[in-house]
C-alpha positions in Angstrom: 0.0 0.1 0.2 1.2 3.6 -0.9 2.3 5.7 2.1 1.1 9.4 2.1 3.4 11.7 2.4 2.6 14.7 4.3 3.6 17.9 3.0 3.9 16.8 -0.7 1.7 19.0 -1.9 -1.6 16.5 -2.8 -3.7 18.3 -0.3 -3.1 21.8 -2.4 -3.3 19.8 -6.0 -6.9 18.3 -5.0 -8.1 21.7 -3.5 -6.7 24.0 -6.6 -8.6 20.9 -8.9 -11.7 21.0 -7.0 -11.9 24.7 -7.2 -11.0 25.2 -11.1 -13.7 22.4 -11.5 -16.6 24.3 -9.5 -15.8 27.3 -11.4 -15.7 25.5 -14.6 -19.3 24.0 -14.0 -20.5 27.4 -12.9 -19.2 28.9 -16.4 -20.8 25.9 -17.7 -24.0 26.6 -17.1 -24.1 30.1 -17.9 -23.2 29.7 -21.0 -25.6 26.8 -21.6 -28.0 29.0 -20.3 -27.5 31.7 -22.5 -27.3 29.3 -25.2 -30.7 28.0 -24.6 -32.5 30.9 -23.8 -31.0 32.6 -27.3 -32.1 30.0 -29.2 -35.7 29.8 -27.7 -35.9 33.5 -28.1 -35.4 33.0 -31.6 -37.6 30.3 -32.1 -40.3 32.3 -30.1 -39.4 35.2 -32.5 -40.2 33.4 -35.4 -43.2 31.4 -33.8 -46.3 33.1 -32.1 -44.3 35.5 -30.2 -45.5 34.7 -26.7 -43.0 33.3 -24.2 -44.0 30.4 -22.2 -43.3 29.8 -18.2 -43.5 26.3 -18.9 -40.9 26.3 -21.9 -38.8 28.1 -19.3 -39.1 26.5 -16.5 -38.6 23.1 -18.7 -35.1 24.4 -19.9 -34.2 25.2 -16.8 -34.7 21.8 -14.9 -33.6 20.0 -18.2 -30.4 22.0 -18.3 -29.9 21.0 -14.9 -30.9 17.7 -14.9 -28.1 16.8 -17.6 -25.3 18.2 -15.7 -26.4 16.6 -12.7 -26.4 13.3 -14.5 -23.3 14.2 -16.6 -21.2 14.7 -13.2 -22.7 11.7 -11.8 -21.4 9.3 -14.7 -18.3 11.5 -14.2 -17.7 10.2 -10.7 -18.7 7.3 -11.3 -15.7 6.9 -14.2 -13.4 8.4 -12.1 -14.6 5.9 -8.7 -14.3 3.2 -10.5 -10.8 3.0 -12.2 -9.8 4.0 -8.6 -11.5 0.8 -7.1 -9.3 -1.9 -7.4 -10.1 -5.2 -8.7 -11.9 -7.9 -6.7 -9.8 -11.0 -6.6 -10.8 -14.9 -6.4 -10.2 -16.4 -3.5 -8.6 -19.7 -3.7 
């Protein structure tokens, strides 16, 4: 088993990676909301021109749910790669 050496900077690297990931997630939320609402506005401009609160709510719910699922899949893949394979007893 590998020994953890204190003072090697591992904690700092994990902290920086976490802050970077959360900052990237916030910018991704903002960009995807802007993109989705811009497309929705263009569609409404071409169509009847009356915005729907239900459509806007579904856009927000869909984007948040999609990003949560993507985050879950990413965490699952990382966890799967870090978990050692089980060995057969014998």
